[in-house]
PASE-789404 format. One record per residue: residue number from 1; x, y, z of N, C-alpha, C in turn. Coordinates in nm, 4 decimals. Each point is the difference from the previous one (the first is absolute). Layout:
<tipas>
+-----+----------+----------+----------+----------+----------+----------+----------+----------+----------+
!   k !      n.x !      n.y !      n.z !     ca.x !     ca.y !     ca.z !      c.x !      c.y !      c.z !
+-----+----------+----------+----------+----------+----------+----------+----------+----------+----------+
! NUM !        X !        Y !        Z !        X !        Y !        Z !        X !        Y !        Z !
...
+-----+----------+----------+----------+----------+----------+----------+----------+----------+----------+
</tipas>
This chain:
<tipas>
+-----+----------+----------+----------+----------+----------+----------+----------+----------+----------+
!   k !      n.x !      n.y !      n.z !     ca.x !     ca.y !     ca.z !      c.x !      c.y !      c.z !
+-----+----------+----------+----------+----------+----------+----------+----------+----------+----------+
!   1 !   0.0805 !  -0.1228 !   0.0033 !  -0.1011 !   0.1016 !  -0.0084 !   0.0763 !   0.1390 !   0.0268 !
!   2 !  -0.0338 !   0.1222 !  -0.0455 !   0.0494 !   0.1315 !   0.0031 !   0.0352 !   0.0304 !   0.1101 !
!   3 !   0.0855 !   0.0759 !   0.0209 !   0.0479 !   0.0627 !   0.1590 !  -0.0088 !   0.1147 !  -0.0081 !
!   4 !  -0.0801 !   0.0378 !   0.1369 !  -0.0820 !   0.1746 !  -0.0295 !   0.0409 !  -0.0029 !   0.1674 !
!   5 !   0.0104 !   0.1854 !   0.0442 !  -0.0009 !   0.0678 !   0.1072 !  -0.0859 !   0.0726 !  -0.0070 !
!   6 !  -0.0983 !   0.0278 !   0.1362 !  -0.0896 !   0.0873 !  -0.0342 !   0.0127 !   0.0672 !   0.1798 !
!   7 !   0.0429 !   0.1038 !  -0.0227 !  -0.0388 !   0.1156 !   0.1423 !  -0.0950 !   0.0811 !   0.0067 !
!   8 !  -0.0433 !   0.0145 !   0.1172 !  -0.1259 !   0.1180 !  -0.0037 !  -0.0242 !   0.0557 !   0.1314 !
!   9 !   0.0433 !   0.1292 !   0.0132 !  -0.0900 !   0.0475 !   0.1413 !  -0.0909 !   0.0219 !   0.0020 !
!  10 !  -0.1238 !  -0.0447 !   0.0855 !  -0.1487 !   0.0166 !  -0.0151 !  -0.0342 !   0.1560 !   0.0777 !
!  11 !  -0.0440 !   0.0658 !  -0.0355 !  -0.0612 !   0.1186 !   0.0817 !  -0.1104 !  -0.0536 !   0.1498 !
!  12 !   0.0119 !   0.0898 !   0.0551 !  -0.1268 !  -0.0284 !   0.0788 !  -0.0678 !   0.1276 !   0.0551 !
!  13 !  -0.0346 !  -0.0507 !   0.1157 !  -0.0579 !   0.1386 !   0.0456 !   0.0655 !   0.1361 !   0.1044 !
!  14 !  -0.0083 !   0.0829 !  -0.0118 !   0.0502 !   0.1198 !   0.0779 !  -0.0495 !   0.0133 !   0.1148 !
!  15 !   0.0448 !   0.0626 !   0.1070 !  -0.0274 !   0.0567 !   0.1444 !  -0.0837 !   0.0921 !  -0.0128 !
!  16 !  -0.0953 !   0.0199 !   0.0679 !  -0.0839 !   0.1291 !   0.0027 !   0.0822 !   0.1177 !   0.0656 !
!  17 !  -0.0418 !   0.0929 !   0.0089 !   0.1067 !   0.1120 !   0.1170 !  -0.0907 !   0.0729 !   0.0553 !
!  18 !   0.0425 !   0.1328 !   0.0288 !  -0.1246 !   0.0940 !   0.0818 !  -0.0530 !   0.0761 !  -0.1160 !
!  19 !   0.0487 !   0.0230 !  -0.1153 !  -0.0704 !   0.0617 !  -0.0805 !  -0.0731 !  -0.0742 !  -0.1246 !
!  20 !  -0.0130 !  -0.1494 !  -0.0026 !  -0.0944 !  -0.0429 !  -0.0821 !   0.0094 !  -0.1584 !   0.0249 !
!  21 !  -0.0796 !  -0.0791 !  -0.0991 !   0.0599 !  -0.1187 !  -0.0238 !   0.0737 !  -0.0606 !  -0.1006 !
!  22 !   0.0514 !  -0.0944 !   0.0705 !   0.0994 !  -0.0558 !  -0.0751 !  -0.0062 !  -0.0819 !  -0.1472 !
!  23 !   0.0889 !   0.0201 !  -0.0925 !  -0.0672 !  -0.0234 !  -0.1856 !   0.0304 !  -0.1535 !   0.0067 !
!  24 !  -0.0766 !  -0.0584 !  -0.0981 !  -0.0495 !  -0.1535 !   0.0040 !   0.1401 !  -0.0256 !  -0.1182 !
!  25 !   0.0149 !  -0.1596 !   0.0130 !   0.0946 !  -0.0265 !  -0.1310 !   0.0888 !   0.0893 !  -0.0631 !
!  26 !   0.0963 !   0.0800 !   0.0810 !   0.1289 !   0.0148 !  -0.0252 !   0.1306 !  -0.0314 !   0.0452 !
!  27 !   0.1049 !   0.0405 !  -0.0971 !   0.1602 !  -0.0296 !   0.0780 !  -0.0167 !   0.1188 !   0.0595 !
!  28 !   0.0108 !  -0.0225 !   0.1443 !  -0.0186 !   0.1341 !   0.1038 !   0.0943 !   0.0565 !  -0.0241 !
!  29 !   0.1276 !  -0.0500 !   0.0411 !   0.1445 !   0.0943 !   0.0649 !   0.0931 !  -0.0606 !  -0.1271 !
!  30 !  -0.0084 !  -0.0384 !  -0.0984 !   0.0934 !  -0.0854 !  -0.0819 !   0.0107 !   0.0967 !  -0.1435 !
!  31 !   0.1314 !   0.0060 !  -0.0541 !  -0.0034 !   0.0714 !  -0.1404 !   0.0340 !  -0.1124 !  -0.0654 !
!  32 !  -0.0009 !   0.0391 !  -0.1287 !  -0.0165 !  -0.0598 !  -0.1347 !  -0.0517 !  -0.0918 !   0.0022 !
!  33 !  -0.1369 !  -0.0385 !   0.0204 !  -0.0681 !  -0.1324 !   0.0120 !  -0.1425 !   0.0488 !  -0.0436 !
!  34 !  -0.0123 !  -0.0514 !  -0.1471 !  -0.1405 !   0.0418 !  -0.0508 !  -0.1076 !  -0.1309 !  -0.0142 !
!  35 !  -0.1198 !   0.0170 !   0.0092 !  -0.0936 !  -0.1199 !  -0.0633 !  -0.0302 !  -0.0129 !  -0.1268 !
!  36 !   0.0884 !  -0.1162 !  -0.0141 !  -0.0101 !  -0.0590 !  -0.1330 !  -0.1091 !  -0.0418 !  -0.0532 !
!  37 !  -0.0206 !   0.0183 !  -0.1087 !  -0.1380 !  -0.0322 !  -0.0540 !   0.0021 !  -0.1541 !   0.0273 !
!  38 !  -0.1355 !  -0.0567 !  -0.0130 !   0.0063 !  -0.1235 !   0.0208 !   0.0510 !  -0.0670 !  -0.1501 !
!  39 !  -0.0750 !   0.0381 !  -0.0918 !   0.0322 !  -0.0619 !  -0.1250 !   0.1051 !  -0.0198 !  -0.0718 !
!  40 !   0.1085 !   0.1325 !   0.0984 !   0.1600 !  -0.0059 !  -0.0384 !   0.0298 !  -0.1139 !   0.0736 !
!  41 !  -0.0430 !  -0.0428 !   0.0848 !   0.1005 !  -0.0768 !   0.1004 !  -0.0470 !  -0.1386 !  -0.0489 !
!  42 !  -0.1382 !  -0.0460 !  -0.0746 !  -0.0459 !  -0.1170 !  -0.0588 !   0.0779 !  -0.0366 !  -0.1155 !
!  43 !   0.0297 !   0.1073 !  -0.0366 !   0.1105 !  -0.0111 !  -0.1573 !   0.0849 !  -0.0399 !  -0.0120 !
!  44 !   0.0535 !   0.0566 !   0.1726 !   0.1587 !  -0.0518 !  -0.0076 !   0.0200 !  -0.1041 !   0.0832 !
!  45 !  -0.0804 !  -0.0631 !   0.0967 !  -0.0007 !  -0.1140 !   0.0728 !  -0.0782 !  -0.1105 !  -0.0173 !
!  46 !   0.0266 !  -0.1001 !   0.0631 !  -0.0918 !  -0.1264 !  -0.0579 !  -0.1135 !   0.0012 !   0.1280 !
!  47 !  -0.0739 !   0.0825 !   0.0278 !  -0.1144 !   0.0057 !   0.0714 !  -0.0986 !   0.0920 !  -0.0132 !
!  48 !  -0.1449 !  -0.0376 !   0.0062 !  -0.0722 !   0.0922 !   0.0359 !  -0.0583 !   0.0584 !   0.1036 !
!  49 !  -0.0639 !   0.1202 !   0.0106 !  -0.0290 !   0.0819 !   0.1254 !  -0.1756 !  -0.0108 !  -0.0131 !
!  50 !   0.0039 !  -0.0592 !   0.1582 !  -0.1570 !  -0.0506 !  -0.0346 !  -0.0864 !   0.0508 !   0.1135 !
!  51 !   0.0624 !   0.1028 !   0.0514 !  -0.0373 !   0.1178 !   0.0942 !   0.0951 !   0.0947 !   0.0191 !
!  52 !  -0.0766 !   0.1296 !  -0.0392 !   0.1136 !   0.1131 !   0.0615 !  -0.0781 !   0.0973 !   0.0805 !
!  53 !   0.0124 !   0.0517 !   0.0798 !  -0.1081 !   0.0997 !   0.0785 !   0.0017 !   0.0250 !   0.1210 !
!  54 !  -0.0461 !   0.1418 !   0.0624 !   0.0034 !   0.0463 !   0.1145 !  -0.0461 !  -0.1328 !   0.1150 !
!  55 !   0.0673 !  -0.0236 !   0.1022 !  -0.0077 !  -0.0704 !   0.1312 !  -0.1270 !   0.0806 !   0.0666 !
!  56 !  -0.1196 !  -0.0026 !   0.0092 !  -0.1567 !   0.0661 !   0.0603 !   0.0644 !  -0.0530 !   0.1156 !
!  57 !  -0.0378 !   0.1124 !   0.1051 !   0.0052 !   0.0306 !   0.1166 !   0.1132 !  -0.0749 !   0.0757 !
!  58 !   0.1458 !   0.0291 !  -0.0573 !   0.1204 !  -0.0601 !   0.0469 !   0.0521 !   0.1603 !   0.0912 !
!  59 !  -0.0423 !   0.0988 !   0.0035 !   0.0509 !   0.1124 !   0.0305 !  -0.0883 !   0.0083 !   0.1635 !
!  60 !   0.1258 !   0.0505 !   0.0897 !  -0.0437 !  -0.0302 !   0.1435 !  -0.0676 !   0.1194 !   0.0376 !
!  61 !  -0.1308 !   0.0090 !   0.0746 !  -0.1007 !   0.0785 !   0.0335 !   0.0545 !   0.1239 !   0.0952 !
!  62 !  -0.0813 !   0.0929 !  -0.0276 !   0.0439 !   0.1341 !   0.0982 !  -0.0837 !   0.0983 !  -0.0432 !
!  63 !   0.0421 !   0.1439 !   0.0290 !  -0.0738 !   0.1285 !   0.0011 !   0.0722 !  -0.0067 !  -0.1956 !
!  64 !   0.0855 !  -0.0531 !   0.0020 !   0.0286 !  -0.0361 !  -0.1510 !   0.0013 !  -0.1057 !  -0.0140 !
!  65 !   0.0341 !  -0.0670 !  -0.1326 !   0.0243 !  -0.1418 !   0.0056 !   0.0854 !  -0.0183 !  -0.0769 !
!  66 !   0.0854 !  -0.0987 !   0.0164 !   0.1203 !  -0.0054 !  -0.0883 !  -0.0247 !  -0.1068 !  -0.1253 !
!  67 !   0.0555 !   0.0563 !  -0.0953 !  -0.0311 !  -0.0672 !  -0.1201 !   0.0038 !  -0.1360 !  -0.0157 !
!  68 !  -0.0602 !  -0.0430 !  -0.0684 !   0.0163 !  -0.1497 !  -0.0696 !   0.1074 !  -0.0268 !  -0.0834 !
!  69 !   0.0382 !  -0.1646 !   0.0464 !   0.0898 !  -0.0668 !  -0.1257 !  -0.0518 !  -0.0363 !  -0.0892 !
!  70 !   0.0914 !  -0.0807 !  -0.0586 !  -0.0187 !  -0.0105 !  -0.1420 !   0.0047 !  -0.1766 !   0.0105 !
!  71 !  -0.0824 !  -0.0562 !  -0.1007 !  -0.0497 !  -0.1384 !   0.0045 !   0.0729 !  -0.0815 !  -0.1649 !
!  72 !   0.1078 !  -0.0482 !  -0.0351 !   0.0398 !  -0.0389 !  -0.1382 !   0.0288 !  -0.1486 !   0.0287 !
!  73 !  -0.1280 !  -0.0631 !  -0.1125 !   0.0300 !  -0.1414 !   0.0113 !   0.0726 !  -0.0721 !  -0.1398 !
!  74 !   0.0909 !  -0.0745 !   0.0240 !   0.0724 !  -0.0165 !  -0.1461 !  -0.0050 !  -0.1630 !  -0.0258 !
!  75 !  -0.0637 !  -0.0483 !  -0.0845 !  -0.0058 !  -0.1554 !  -0.0492 !   0.1325 !  -0.0326 !  -0.1008 !
!  76 !   0.0443 !  -0.0812 !   0.0355 !   0.1957 !  -0.0084 !  -0.0407 !  -0.1073 !  -0.0814 !  -0.1351 !
!  77 !   0.0932 !  -0.0178 !  -0.1201 !  -0.0436 !  -0.0821 !  -0.1143 !   0.0749 !  -0.0967 !  -0.0073 !
!  78 !   0.0971 !   0.0275 !   0.1010 !   0.1349 !  -0.1350 !  -0.0263 !   0.0440 !  -0.0118 !   0.1493 !
!  79 !   0.0543 !  -0.1300 !  -0.0053 !   0.0607 !  -0.0528 !   0.1316 !   0.1073 !   0.0697 !   0.0528 !
!  80 !   0.0359 !   0.0963 !   0.1325 !   0.0669 !   0.0996 !   0.0188 !   0.0340 !  -0.0212 !   0.1751 !
!  81 !   0.1545 !   0.0463 !   0.0041 !   0.0195 !   0.0032 !   0.1495 !  -0.0171 !   0.1539 !   0.0271 !
!  82 !  -0.0942 !   0.0477 !   0.1031 !  -0.0325 !   0.1175 !   0.0792 !   0.0897 !   0.0595 !   0.1102 !
!  83 !   0.0088 !   0.0820 !  -0.0029 !   0.1088 !   0.0764 !   0.1405 !  -0.1069 !   0.1291 !   0.0454 !
!  84 !  -0.0699 !  -0.0271 !   0.1270 !  -0.0560 !   0.1579 !   0.0322 !   0.0420 !   0.0149 !   0.0902 !
!  85 !   0.0654 !   0.1496 !   0.0094 !   0.0394 !   0.0567 !   0.1134 !  -0.0428 !   0.1640 !   0.0283 !
!  86 !  -0.1213 !  -0.0541 !   0.0593 !  -0.0814 !   0.1376 !   0.0830 !  -0.0051 !   0.0178 !   0.1681 !
!  87 !  -0.0075 !   0.0999 !  -0.0373 !  -0.0697 !   0.0300 !   0.2170 !  -0.1623 !   0.0467 !  -0.0085 !
!  88 !   0.0265 !  -0.0393 !   0.2181 !  -0.1511 !   0.0638 !   0.0185 !  -0.0738 !  -0.1026 !  -0.0872 !
!  89 !  -0.0048 !  -0.1636 !   0.0567 !  -0.1084 !  -0.0613 !  -0.0277 !  -0.0150 !  -0.0788 !   0.1201 !
!  90 !   0.0563 !   0.0591 !   0.1089 !  -0.0614 !  -0.0475 !   0.1495 !  -0.1016 !   0.1142 !   0.0776 !
!  91 !   0.0490 !   0.0940 !  -0.0079 !  -0.0528 !   0.1294 !   0.0475 !  -0.0010 !   0.1237 !  -0.1161 !
!  92 !  -0.1032 !   0.0658 !   0.0049 !  -0.0238 !   0.1369 !  -0.1070 !   0.0574 !   0.0825 !   0.0682 !
!  93 !   0.0182 !   0.1311 !  -0.1020 !   0.0655 !   0.1034 !   0.0262 !  -0.0861 !   0.0846 !   0.1135 !
!  94 !   0.0556 !   0.0506 !   0.1208 !  -0.0294 !   0.0599 !   0.0981 !  -0.0852 !   0.0867 !  -0.0233 !
!  95 !  -0.1026 !   0.0343 !   0.0564 !  -0.0722 !   0.1009 !  -0.0091 !   0.0422 !   0.1774 !   0.0977 !
!  96 !  -0.0316 !   0.0943 !  -0.0416 !   0.0459 !   0.1151 !   0.1293 !  -0.1115 !   0.0755 !   0.0406 !
!  97 !   0.0773 !   0.0624 !   0.1289 !  -0.1017 !   0.0746 !   0.1020 !  -0.1392 !  -0.0527 !  -0.0016 !
!  98 !  -0.0398 !  -0.1490 !   0.0481 !  -0.1030 !  -0.0503 !   0.0079 !  -0.0865 !  -0.0909 !  -0.1373 !
!  99 !   0.0734 !   0.0368 !  -0.1085 !  -0.0326 !  -0.0542 !  -0.1359 !   0.0553 !  -0.1681 !   0.0167 !
! 100 !  -0.1239 !  -0.0615 !  -0.0843 !   0.0620 !  -0.1454 !   0.0288 !   0.0842 !  -0.0797 !  -0.1007 !
! 101 !   0.0917 !  -0.0965 !   0.0076 !   0.0590 !  -0.0489 !  -0.0667 !  -0.0458 !  -0.0246 !  -0.1474 !
! 102 !   0.0612 !  -0.0105 !  -0.0953 !  -0.0575 !  -0.0673 !  -0.1463 !   0.0447 !  -0.1421 !   0.0048 !
! 103 !  -0.0579 !  -0.0603 !  -0.0947 !   0.0058 !  -0.1427 !  -0.0407 !   0.0902 !  -0.0647 !  -0.0174 !
! 104 !   0.0977 !  -0.0652 !   0.0459 !   0.1309 !  -0.0726 !  -0.0212 !  -0.0565 !  -0.0698 !  -0.1468 !
! 105 !   0.1062 !  -0.0286 !  -0.0880 !   0.0141 !  -0.0303 !  -0.1170 !  -0.0313 !  -0.1531 !   0.0079 !
! 106 !  -0.0038 !  -0.0331 !  -0.1206 !   0.0001 !  -0.1874 !  -0.0271 !   0.0522 !  -0.0344 !  -0.0950 !
! 107 !   0.0656 !  -0.0993 !   0.0036 !   0.0512 !  -0.0630 !  -0.1079 !  -0.0712 !  -0.1445 !  -0.0125 !
! 108 !  -0.0636 !  -0.0464 !  -0.0981 !  -0.1152 !  -0.1086 !  -0.0265 !   0.0145 !  -0.0458 !  -0.0863 !
! 109 !   0.0176 !  -0.1307 !  -0.0390 !   0.0574 !  -0.0873 !  -0.0870 !  -0.1253 !  -0.0719 !  -0.0122 !
! 110 !  -0.0960 !  -0.0260 !  -0.1437 !  -0.0925 !  -0.0215 !  -0.0555 !  -0.0162 !  -0.1539 !  -0.0614 !
! 111 !  -0.0317 !  -0.0912 !   0.0234 !   0.0855 !  -0.1404 !  -0.0592 !  -0.1466 !  -0.0481 !  -0.0082 !
! 112 !  -0.0654 !  -0.0693 !  -0.1231 !  -0.1343 !  -0.0131 !  -0.0563 !  -0.0833 !   0.0430 !   0.1176 !
! 113 !  -0.0086 !   0.0942 !   0.0314 !  -0.1220 !   0.0829 !   0.0619 !   0.0125 !   0.0277 !   0.1509 !
! 114 !   0.1317 !  -0.0634 !   0.0261 !   0.0324 !   0.0107 !   0.1922 !   0.0516 !   0.0683 !   0.0188 !
! 115 !  -0.0042 !   0.0940 !   0.1331 !   0.1181 !   0.0772 !  -0.0111 !   0.0665 !  -0.0604 !   0.1310 !
! 116 !   0.1750 !   0.0915 !  -0.0678 !   0.0609 !  -0.0309 !   0.1310 !   0.0934 !   0.0997 !   0.0442 !
! 117 !  -0.0518 !   0.0322 !   0.1034 !   0.0592 !   0.1333 !   0.0416 !   0.1705 !  -0.0386 !   0.0122 !
! 118 !   0.0879 !   0.1404 !  -0.0364 !   0.1633 !  -0.0294 !  -0.0078 !   0.0466 !   0.0580 !   0.1033 !
! 119 !   0.1182 !   0.0045 !   0.0306 !   0.0842 !   0.1286 !   0.1094 !   0.0421 !   0.0686 !  -0.0876 !
! 120 !   0.0577 !   0.1202 !   0.0851 !   0.0417 !   0.1055 !  -0.1110 !   0.1085 !  -0.0274 !  -0.0664 !
! 121 !   0.0678 !  -0.1162 !   0.0576 !   0.1599 !  -0.0040 !  -0.0633 !   0.0023 !  -0.1311 !  -0.0544 !
! 122 !  -0.0232 !  -0.0448 !  -0.1265 !   0.0220 !  -0.1445 !   0.0068 !   0.0105 !  -0.0466 !  -0.1622 !
! 123 !   0.0548 !  -0.1035 !  -0.0742 !   0.0357 !  -0.0685 !  -0.1202 !  -0.0600 !  -0.1263 !  -0.0055 !
! 124 !  -0.0920 !   0.0002 !  -0.1080 !  -0.0139 !  -0.1171 !  -0.0449 !  -0.0327 !  -0.0407 !  -0.1778 !
! 125 !  -0.0498 !  -0.1355 !  -0.0032 !  -0.0260 !  -0.0089 !  -0.1270 !  -0.1599 !  -0.0386 !  -0.0518 !
! 126 !  -0.0633 !   0.0812 !  -0.0686 !  -0.1200 !  -0.0032 !  -0.0309 !  -0.0108 !  -0.0641 !  -0.1790 !
! 127 !  -0.1558 !  -0.0607 !  -0.0004 !  -0.0043 !  -0.0375 !  -0.1358 !  -0.0711 !   0.0621 !  -0.0911 !
! 128 !  -0.0303 !   0.0231 !  -0.1298 !  -0.0306 !   0.0421 !  -0.1098 !  -0.1721 !   0.0062 !   0.0957 !
! 129 !  -0.0771 !   0.1081 !  -0.0237 !  -0.0964 !   0.0387 !   0.0198 !  -0.0694 !   0.0477 !   0.1583 !
! 130 !   0.1612 !  -0.0290 !   0.0748 !  -0.0479 !   0.0449 !   0.1323 !   0.0290 !   0.1214 !   0.0365 !
! 131 !  -0.0481 !   0.0908 !   0.0835 !  -0.0192 !   0.1382 !   0.0108 !   0.0437 !   0.0591 !   0.1191 !
! 132 !   0.0968 !   0.0693 !  -0.0272 !   0.0615 !   0.0805 !   0.1393 !  -0.0698 !   0.1155 !   0.0032 !
! 133 !  -0.0698 !   0.0459 !   0.1259 !  -0.1133 !   0.1355 !   0.0482 !   0.1008 !   0.0537 !   0.1212 !
! 134 !   0.0288 !   0.1473 !  -0.0729 !   0.0839 !   0.0772 !   0.0396 !  -0.0616 !   0.1211 !   0.1103 !
! 135 !  -0.0515 !  -0.0173 !   0.0984 !  -0.1178 !   0.1298 !   0.0534 !   0.1117 !   0.0573 !   0.1361 !
! 136 !  -0.0144 !   0.1506 !  -0.0925 !   0.1268 !   0.0663 !   0.1005 !  -0.0788 !   0.0745 !   0.1003 !
! 137 !   0.0625 !   0.0161 !   0.1104 !  -0.0621 !   0.0933 !   0.0970 !  -0.0814 !   0.1027 !   0.0169 !
! 138 !  -0.0736 !   0.0625 !   0.0543 !  -0.1205 !   0.1225 !   0.0224 !   0.1525 !   0.1000 !   0.0999 !
! 139 !  -0.0246 !   0.1048 !  -0.0527 !   0.0521 !   0.1435 !   0.1099 !  -0.0515 !   0.0006 !   0.0642 !
! 140 !   0.0407 !   0.0171 !   0.1423 !  -0.0516 !   0.0305 !   0.1309 !  -0.0877 !   0.1171 !   0.0056 !
! 141 !  -0.1072 !  -0.0204 !   0.1182 !  -0.0755 !   0.1199 !  -0.0330 !   0.0764 !   0.1116 !   0.0925 !
! 142 !  -0.1082 !   0.1464 !   0.0314 !   0.0340 !   0.0868 !   0.0327 !  -0.0997 !   0.0622 !   0.1275 !
! 143 !   0.0122 !   0.0305 !   0.1023 !  -0.0583 !   0.0468 !   0.0708 !  -0.1537 !  -0.0836 !   0.0754 !
! 144 !  -0.0119 !  -0.0025 !   0.1316 !  -0.1004 !  -0.0408 !   0.0393 !  -0.1127 !   0.0164 !  -0.0691 !
! 145 !  -0.1183 !  -0.0891 !  -0.0095 !  -0.1193 !   0.0474 !  -0.0649 !  -0.0750 !   0.0304 !   0.1426 !
! 146 !  -0.0664 !   0.0979 !   0.0002 !  -0.0992 !   0.1071 !   0.1132 !  -0.0598 !  -0.1200 !   0.0190 !
! 147 !  -0.0541 !  -0.0268 !   0.1202 !  -0.1223 !  -0.1305 !   0.0418 !  -0.1272 !   0.1177 !   0.0031 !
! 148 !  -0.1052 !  -0.1004 !  -0.0599 !  -0.1292 !   0.0965 !  -0.0201 !  -0.0651 !   0.0063 !   0.1167 !
! 149 !  -0.0857 !   0.0821 !   0.0497 !  -0.0356 !   0.0275 !   0.1428 !  -0.1462 !  -0.1146 !   0.0020 !
! 150 !  -0.0343 !  -0.0564 !   0.0746 !  -0.0756 !  -0.1076 !   0.0505 !  -0.1444 !   0.0294 !   0.0085 !
! 151 !  -0.0305 !   0.1400 !   0.0129 !  -0.1052 !   0.0698 !   0.0613 !  -0.0140 !   0.0982 !  -0.1040 !
! 152 !  -0.0990 !   0.0784 !  -0.0566 !  -0.0363 !   0.1236 !  -0.0884 !  -0.0076 !   0.1286 !   0.1248 !
! 153 !   0.0406 !   0.1076 !   0.0021 !  -0.0531 !   0.0992 !   0.1086 !  -0.1011 !   0.0445 !  -0.0763 !
+-----+----------+----------+----------+----------+----------+----------+----------+----------+----------+
</tipas>
């Protein structure tokens, strides 16, 4: 088979701040990283993107909501050796000033419809038709949500 290498930095949710909510699906503090079009990736590599979108409700709650992460599912068209190097898979990014943490990221291997959760750093061999689902963390929320009064005055 043909040898190929593919490396990607997947954006996530940006933390909220005192002036507003975090952005969703961005490369928060990286330079020289672009959102490569799915069509270009599928043309260059032996996989198909079966899902790519915002990971709804992954941002932490607060007076200002943390941004939502991304989800990208790749179905390999050939057997491959996969190496994942990711962070924030056991706990999400912290909130600030009473805001809640964003959802932690998830790496999931889907074989014949069965999901297997993977650690943040791992390597494994997969077969053609298997799907790798990368679900990036949401950003932390900012500020406590004011409690509503139990009684109207």
